[in-house]
C-alpha positions as CSV (number, residue, x, y, z in Angstrom):
1,X,-33.3,36.8,-10.1
2,X,-34.3,36.8,-6.5
3,X,-36.6,33.7,-7.2
4,X,-33.8,31.6,-8.5
5,X,-31.8,32.7,-5.5
6,X,-34.5,31.5,-3.3
7,X,-34.9,28.3,-5.2
8,X,-31.2,27.6,-4.7
9,X,-31.5,28.3,-1.0
10,X,-34.4,25.9,-0.9
11,X,-32.4,23.1,-2.5
12,X,-29.5,23.8,-0.5
13,X,-31.1,23.5,2.7
14,X,-32.9,20.4,1.6
15,X,-29.7,18.8,1.0
16,X,-27.9,20.0,4.4
17,X,-30.8,18.4,6.2
18,X,-30.7,15.0,4.6
19,X,-26.9,14.4,4.1
20,X,-25.5,16.8,6.6
21,X,-23.8,18.8,4.0
22,X,-24.2,20.2,0.8
23,X,-25.7,23.6,1.4
24,X,-22.8,25.7,-0.1
25,X,-22.1,22.9,-2.8
26,X,-25.5,23.0,-4.2
27,X,-26.6,26.6,-3.8
28,X,-23.2,28.5,-4.2
29,X,-22.7,28.4,-8.0
30,X,-26.0,30.0,-9.0
31,X,-26.2,32.3,-6.1
32,X,-22.6,33.6,-6.9
33,X,-23.7,34.0,-10.4
34,X,-26.9,36.0,-9.6
35,X,-25.6,38.2,-7.0
36,X,-21.9,38.3,-7.9
37,X,-18.8,36.8,-6.1
38,X,-18.7,38.7,-2.9
39,X,-22.4,39.1,-2.0
40,X,-23.1,35.5,-3.3
41,X,-20.4,34.0,-1.1
42,X,-21.4,36.1,1.8
43,X,-25.2,35.2,1.5
44,X,-24.2,31.3,1.2
45,X,-21.9,31.6,4.1
46,X,-24.3,33.3,6.2
47,X,-27.3,30.9,5.2
48,X,-25.0,27.9,5.9
49,X,-24.4,29.1,9.5
50,X,-28.1,29.7,10.2
51,X,-29.1,26.4,8.7
52,X,-26.6,24.4,10.6
53,X,-27.6,26.1,13.8
54,X,-31.2,25.2,13.1
55,X,-30.5,21.6,12.4
56,X,-27.9,21.3,15.2
57,X,-30.9,21.7,17.7
58,X,-32.5,18.6,16.1
59,X,-29.5,16.2,16.1
60,X,-27.8,17.4,19.3
61,X,-27.7,13.8,21.0
62,X,-25.9,12.4,18.0
63,X,-23.0,15.0,17.8
64,X,-19.5,13.4,18.5
65,X,-17.9,16.5,20.4
66,X,-14.3,15.0,20.5
67,X,-14.3,14.3,16.9
68,X,-15.6,17.8,16.2
69,X,-12.7,19.2,18.0
70,X,-10.0,17.2,16.0
71,X,-11.7,18.4,12.7
72,X,-12.7,22.1,13.7
73,X,-9.3,23.2,15.2
74,X,-7.2,22.6,12.4
75,X,-9.8,23.7,10.1
76,X,-10.0,27.1,11.5
77,X,-6.2,27.4,11.7
78,X,-6.1,26.4,8.0
79,X,-8.4,29.3,7.0
80,X,-5.4,31.7,7.7
81,X,-3.0,30.5,5.3
82,X,-5.7,29.7,2.9
83,X,-6.9,33.3,2.8
84,X,-3.3,34.5,2.4
85,X,-2.8,32.1,-0.4
86,X,-6.0,33.4,-2.1
87,X,-4.8,36.9,-2.0
88,X,-1.6,35.8,-3.9
89,X,-3.0,33.4,-6.5
90,X,-5.8,34.0,-8.9
91,X,-9.0,32.6,-7.4
92,X,-9.6,30.4,-10.9
93,X,-6.2,28.7,-10.3
94,X,-7.1,27.8,-6.9
95,X,-10.8,26.4,-7.6
96,X,-9.4,24.4,-10.5
97,X,-6.6,22.9,-8.4
98,X,-9.0,22.3,-5.4
99,X,-11.4,20.7,-7.7
100,X,-9.2,18.3,-9.3
101,X,-7.7,17.1,-5.8
102,X,-11.3,16.5,-4.4
103,X,-12.3,14.4,-7.3
104,X,-9.0,12.6,-7.3
105,X,-8.8,12.0,-3.4
106,X,-12.3,10.9,-3.3
107,X,-11.9,8.5,-6.1
108,X,-8.7,7.1,-4.5
109,X,-10.6,6.9,-1.1
110,X,-13.4,4.8,-2.4
111,X,-10.8,2.4,-4.0
112,X,-8.9,2.2,-0.7
113,X,-12.0,1.5,1.3
114,X,-12.8,-1.3,-0.8
115,X,-9.5,-2.8,0.0
116,X,-10.5,-2.6,3.9
117,X,-7.5,-0.7,4.7
118,X,-7.4,0.7,8.3
119,X,-6.1,4.3,9.0
120,X,-5.3,6.1,12.4
121,X,-8.5,8.3,13.4
122,X,-6.8,11.4,15.0
123,X,-4.0,12.2,12.3
124,X,-6.5,11.4,9.5
125,X,-9.2,14.0,11.2
126,X,-6.4,16.8,11.6
127,X,-5.6,16.5,7.8
128,X,-9.2,16.2,6.8
129,X,-10.1,19.3,9.1
130,X,-7.4,21.3,7.8
131,X,-8.1,20.4,4.1
132,X,-11.6,21.3,4.6
133,X,-10.8,24.8,6.1
134,X,-8.2,25.6,3.5
135,X,-10.6,24.4,0.6
136,X,-13.5,26.5,2.2
137,X,-11.6,29.6,2.1
138,X,-9.7,28.9,-1.2
139,X,-12.9,27.6,-3.3
140,X,-15.8,27.6,-1.0
141,X,-16.1,23.9,-1.0
142,X,-15.1,22.7,2.4
143,X,-17.5,19.7,2.4
144,X,-15.8,17.1,0.1
145,X,-12.7,16.8,2.4
146,X,-15.1,15.7,5.2
147,X,-16.8,13.1,2.9
148,X,-13.4,11.7,2.1
149,X,-12.8,11.5,5.9
150,X,-16.1,9.8,6.4
151,X,-15.9,7.2,3.9
152,X,-12.4,6.2,5.1
153,X,-13.5,6.1,8.7
154,X,-16.7,4.4,7.9
155,X,-18.3,7.1,10.2
156,X,-22.0,6.2,10.7
157,X,-24.3,8.7,8.6
158,X,-26.2,9.8,11.7
159,X,-23.3,10.8,13.6
160,X,-21.5,12.2,10.4
161,X,-24.4,14.5,9.7
162,X,-24.9,15.7,13.3
163,X,-21.2,16.4,13.9
164,X,-21.0,18.4,10.6
165,X,-23.7,21.2,11.9
166,X,-21.6,22.6,14.6
167,X,-18.4,22.2,12.4
168,X,-20.0,24.3,9.6
169,X,-21.2,27.0,12.3
170,X,-17.6,27.2,13.6
171,X,-16.0,27.2,10.2
172,X,-18.5,29.3,8.3
173,X,-18.4,32.1,11.2
174,X,-14.8,32.1,11.0
175,X,-15.0,32.6,7.2
176,X,-17.6,35.4,7.6
177,X,-15.5,37.1,10.1
178,X,-12.3,36.8,7.9
179,X,-13.8,37.9,5.0
180,X,-15.7,41.0,6.6
181,X,-12.1,42.0,7.9
182,X,-10.5,41.6,4.5
183,X,-13.0,43.6,2.6
184,X,-12.9,46.5,5.2
185,X,-16.3,45.9,6.7
186,X,-18.1,45.3,3.5
187,X,-21.6,43.8,3.6
188,X,-24.0,42.2,1.0
189,X,-25.9,45.1,-0.8
190,X,-29.4,43.5,-0.2
191,X,-32.7,45.0,0.8
192,X,-34.8,44.1,3.7
193,X,-37.3,42.3,1.3
194,X,-34.6,40.2,-0.2
195,X,-33.3,39.1,3.0
196,X,-36.8,38.0,4.4
197,X,-37.4,36.0,1.1
198,X,-33.9,34.5,1.4
199,X,-34.3,33.4,5.1
200,X,-37.8,32.2,4.4
201,X,-36.4,30.1,1.5
202,X,-33.8,28.7,4.0
203,X,-36.7,27.8,6.5
204,X,-39.0,26.1,3.8
205,X,-36.0,23.9,2.6
206,X,-35.2,22.6,6.2
207,X,-38.9,22.0,6.7
208,X,-39.0,19.7,3.5
209,X,-35.6,18.1,4.5
210,X,-36.9,17.3,7.9
211,X,-39.9,15.5,6.5
212,X,-38.0,13.7,3.8
213,X,-35.3,12.8,6.4
214,X,-37.5,10.3,8.0
215,X,-38.0,8.4,4.7
216,X,-34.4,8.3,3.6
217,X,-32.2,5.4,4.6
218,X,-28.7,5.9,5.8
219,X,-27.2,4.1,2.7
220,X,-28.9,6.3,0.3
221,X,-28.0,9.5,2.4
222,X,-24.1,8.2,2.4
223,X,-24.5,7.8,-1.4
224,X,-25.9,11.1,-1.7
225,X,-23.1,12.7,0.3
226,X,-20.6,11.0,-2.1
227,X,-22.4,12.3,-5.0
228,X,-22.6,16.1,-3.5
229,X,-18.9,15.9,-2.9
230,X,-18.2,14.8,-6.5
231,X,-20.5,17.7,-7.7
232,X,-18.7,20.1,-5.4
233,X,-15.3,19.2,-6.9
234,X,-16.7,19.3,-10.6
235,X,-18.3,22.7,-10.1
236,X,-14.9,24.0,-8.8
237,X,-13.2,22.5,-12.0
238,X,-15.6,23.9,-14.4
239,X,-15.8,27.3,-12.6
240,X,-12.1,27.5,-12.4
241,X,-11.6,26.5,-15.8
242,X,-14.1,29.0,-17.2
243,X,-12.7,31.8,-15.3
244,X,-9.2,30.9,-16.8
245,X,-10.6,30.9,-20.1
246,X,-11.9,34.4,-20.0
């Protein structure tokens, strides 16, 4: 079981380094199944924050701090109503709804982009940030909303990937604090060896990602981001539908 968790963390960290996002989307489904909903989500959130902190030091000069503020502030504010709604609606319903919205919105965005429409940057950033924060709390898939924003704004891949790192640190930390408070201070029940293996797997994934990132074009990385976003939406739909079926 721990070997599968480690493998998921390696692949998630690899995706995070190359595309700028995808750690939770890639690693969360299997980790949550293996460790359980609470421990799994907490581990994924913590690893996501650590990986983004490490990557951030490598991409610091490409971060767009003003755009970060317009995304992160509404995201953190949206975590609060998202958490309240989650406590009142079944998680399966939330996941199913969010997944359908992600897939629909991303598809519509790709079609709109082909038509060369221009949208205002700041209002779009506020909506994308709020949607990402809400979706992160509701279904653990905050990345797709940012992918939609990047596609609409034609955000250069280098700046997109770099800016997402401090964003995920801020939002991930806020989510961890919120969940810890709501659970009464409960923490994942993992021993020291398990934590060592998980962190080591995270570092291995980031190292491989650093090597591959030098050989991956921006166009390929952007396509990968869109694919990862679709996968995140699909995972949320399937997971929500299966939970409702039971």
